[in-house]
N, C-alpha and C positions, 0 to 999 in steps of 0.2 A: 210447257210454255204457256201458262194461262194468260199472261199479259198479251201475247200476240193473239190468242184466241179472242180475247175481249176486243182488241183493236179490229180484228177481222169482222166479228159480228156487228160491231158498231158502224163499220164503214163499207161493208160489201154492197149494200143497196146504193149508197152514194156513188161508188166507183162504177157499178153496173149502169146506173142512170147516166153517168158521165159518158160512157161509151155508147149507150143506147141513143144518146142525142147525136152521135156522130156516125152511126151506122145502123142500117135497117136489117143487117144480116145477123141473125141470132148466133151463128157460129163465130163470127168476128167479135161480137160483144162478149161471148163466153171466153174466147181465147185471150182477148186483151185484159179482161178482168182477172183471169187466172194468172197471166203474165205479171200483172201489177202486184198481186199478192205473193207470187213467188219471189219477185224482187224485194218486196217488203220484208218477207221472212228472212231472206238471205242477208239483208242489211239492217235487221231489227236492232242489232247491238249498237249501231251508230245513231239510233234515234235519241235525240236530246230534247225532252219536254220543255226545257228552258228556252229553246229556240222556236217553239211553235207547238200547235196542237197536233195530236195524232191524225186528225182528219186532214189538216193542211199538209202534213208530211205525206200521207198516202195519196192525196190528190196531186201533189208534186211528182210523185213516182208515176201516177197514171198519165200525167201530161207528157212525161219523158217517154213512157211506153208508147203513147199514141204518136208522138213525133217520130219515133223510130219506126213504128208501123207504117206511117205515111211515106217515109223515105224508102223503106223496103218495098212497099206496094208500087211506088212510082218506078222503081228499078225492075220489078218483076211483073211483066205483063202477061206472061203465059199462065193460063188457068191451071195447067198441070203443076207448075211451080207453086202457085198459091195454095193448092190443095194438098201438096205433099206434107206428110207428117201430121195431119189433122186427125183428131179423134172425133168420130161422128157423134153427134148429140143424140141422146135418147128422145123419143117423141114427147115425153113429159117435160124435158128440159127445153126443147124447142118451143113448146106451148107456153111455158113460163116466160121465156125470152121474147116471144112474139107479143105477149101481153104487156111486158115492160116496154118494148119498142112502141107499141100502140099508145101506151100511156105517155110516152115522151114525144108524141107527134107535134104538139104545139111548141115544145122546146126545140125540136129539129127545125121548125119553121123560123124560130128566132135565131138559131145558130146560122141559118142560111142568110138571114138579114144582117147578121154580124159581119159577114164577109165584106161589107161596104166600109167597115171601120178599119182604121190603122191597127196593125197587129197588137200594139201595146194596149190600146183602148179595148179591143176585142177580148183580150185575155182577162182584163179586169172585169168586164161585164159578165163573161162566162163564169168566172170563179165566184163572184159575189151574187149575181142575180140568178144564175142557173145552178151552180153547185151549192149555193147556200152558205158559203164561207163568210165570216165577218170580215170587214175591210182590213182589220189588223192581220188576220190569218192570211188573206189573199196577198197582202203586202209581203208577208214572210215567204209565201210560195214563190212570188215573182222576184224577190230580192230587191224591193224598192221601199222607200220611206212611206209611212202611212199617209202623209200629206200628199205626196205625189200620187199615190193610188186613189185617194179621194177625188183629186182633180181629174184624173183619167176617167174615173167612174162617172162623174158629173158630165164631162165632155162626151163620153161614149153614149150615155143615156140620152142626152140632148140630141145627138146626131141620129140615134135610132128613132126617137120620137118624130124628128123632122122628116126622115126618109121612109118611115113605116106607113103602110097602108092603114086606113082608118080602123079596120077590124083587127089588125095585128097590134096597133098602138094600144088598144084597150086590153090586150092579152098579156102585155109585158108585166111580169111580176116575178118575184123570187121563186114562185112555185111552178111557173110555166116554163116549158122547155121545147126547143126547136129541132128541125130535121136536117141532117147532113149525111150523105153517104160516102163511103170510102171508095 
């Protein structure tokens, strides 16, 4: 399945960064990234390039995986339940993920700032400014019209600039990314 391998290689860093902005735990980042690509390979036959780009499709899957993770996490408070069934990471894997998590520190700070935005505006800013999707791709992921997405993006960015501390306001860019823990 060379098509899936190409999709995986082109998007694994984007998906890993998406989860590294949301969690400082290397094991969680690795698990969620893995779960996203397992879901992608099992539903790869349903991917229709006429409906959007492969990156938008994979990030849509990652968003659903993360939402499911958050629901499960909120229901399962016991540490024993959270650790059940996990494969321990090798030291080199932990090191690589710690480096990625450190690289996403500014992004996690921005994601924390995004919590002040309404959910619709927050999702748009995350996909365009943090994940690097084009507005048209983000509109496809969220299932909204491109014009609606552009208005939400402008509104969300304006609210962030107004609420941001002076040093954070200068760091908001498509390549900077914030800190959120699960």
